[in-house]
N, C-alpha and C positions, 0 to 999 in steps of 0.2 A: 217213294220212287217218283211220284208226280212232281214233288218239290225239287228233286234233283234235276229233272228235265227242264223245269223253269229256270232253275239256277244256272244250268249249263247254257240255256238259250240267252240269258242275260249276259253271262260272261263272254259268250261268243260274239256279242255285239262289239267287243273290243279286241277281237282276235287279230293277229297280224296278217294272217292269211285271208286275202280278199274273198275267196270262195266260201270259206267258213263264215266270215262276217256277213256276206250276202245271204247265205242260207239262214242265218239267224234273223236278219231283217225280214226275209220272206216268211219265216215262222210267225213273226209278230204281225206283219202287215196282212197276211192271209188268215189271221185269227186262229191259227192252229193251237195257240196257247189256251184257248177256252176249255178244251177237254182236260187240261191239267190244272186249271186255276180254281177249281171248285173248293179247294181246301184252304185258300188264303183269305185273310180278313180284308185286305185292301180291295176297294171297289175297282172293277175292271176299267172304268174310265180313268182313274188315277194311275193305274198300272200302265195303261197304254200311253198316257201323257208322259210318264217317266221314261218309257222306252223311246218315245219320239224325241224327248230332250236328249237322251243318250245319242241317238242317231245324228242329231244336229251338231254335236260337239266332236272334237278331235283331241288326240294326244292325252295329256295328263288330266284335263277336265273330263274327258270321256271315261278314263280309267276311274276317276274319283266317283262319278255318277254311277258307274257299274257297281263299284264296291258298296256304295250307299244302298242301291236297290237290292243287291244280294242280301245285305244285312237286314233290310226291311222285310224281305220275304221269309226270313227265318222265323219259325215259331218261337215265341218267347220261352216256352218250356221245352226246348229241344233237348232230347236225350239221345245219346249215341249208344249203339249196341254192337 
């Protein structure tokens, strides 16, 4: 469940609706992600840097960075039930 919240927060950084995108930025800037990030291997500083990189970009470049980060957040031994 925690991973889904982080996943959605990353994807919302590229949402076409400005309000949703702004809420996602607020989620990251205000460090609300910390309570959900305890299960990921990526250091918090690296995660925040990647989110900042996403926020700086627009269009296709932002979409690509969002996809890359979503992939990196997925556990390598992910199983679906």
